[in-house]
N, C-alpha and C positions, 0 to 999 in steps of 0.2 A: 504494500500500500504506500502511496505517496505520503509525504509528511508536509506537504505544502499547506499554507494557510488559504482555505477556500472562502474566507469571509467576503472578499471583494466580489466573488461570483454570485453571492446570495445577498446582495445589498437591496433592502426593501425601500430605502429612501431615494437614492440616486440611480439605482440599477433597475433590473427587470424582475426582481423577485417579489413575490407576494407572501403574506403571512398565512400560514396554514395552522389549523388547530386539530389536535387529536386528544380527546379527553381534556385534561387540564394543561397540556403542553402545547406551546406555540413555537413555531420555528419557520424560517424562510424557505420557500420553494420556488423553483422555476416551473411554471405551469404551462402546459401545452395541450390544446384540443386538436391533436394531429389528425390529418386525413388518413383513413384506413380503407384499403381496397382488398376484397377477398374474392375467392372463386374466379380468378382471372378477370376481375373488374366488373363482374356481374352484380356484386354487392358493394355498396359504398357506405361509409359511415365515418363518424369521428370516434377516436379512441382517446379519451382524456388521460393524461399522465402528468406526473410531476417528478422533479428531481430535487433531492435534498442531500445535505451532508449525512452520511451513514450514521454518525454518532447521534444525530438529532432524531433519527427514525429507527433506532435499534429495537425499540419495543413495539413497533408497528407490525402487525401481522395481517395476513389475508382475512378479510371480513371486518377489519377496523373501519370506523367511520372517520373521515377527514373532511374538514370544512375549509374551503378556499373561496375567498371573495363572496362570502355569505351563501355559498352553495355546498350542500352536503353530498359527498361521494362515498362509495364503498370501495375499499382497497381490494382489487381482484388479483394482484400480483405484487411481489416484492422482489426487486432485481438489483442486488448490489453489484457494482461493476469492478470492484477490486481497487479502485483509485481513491476511495474515500467518499464516493457519492453513491446514492441508491435511487433507482427509478421505481416509483410506485404507480402501477397501472390501476386505473380507476373506472368505476361505472357510476353514472349519474342516477 
C-alpha cells in the first residue's frame, strides 16, 4: 500500500469530494453516477459508486446504508484497490 497523504484528493471545500455518512461516521468521497452498459449495449443504466480512503471505510460492508448529498444508497460492493482507496458500489 502507498503511504502517500491522500487528503488533497478528498478535499470537500476546494476539491471534488462530497461528505458521505454511514451511521455516525462522516468522511469525504469522490462520487460518480457512471454510465453502465450491459449485454452488448442492449441495457443501459447508471451505476453509482464512490471512492474513499480505505481507512475511512474499513467498517463499511455490503448492505450498509451510505448517504451522499442527502440521498441514501445501499452498498452493493466493497472494492479496495491496494493503494489506500476503496470503491464502494452503490444502489439507489
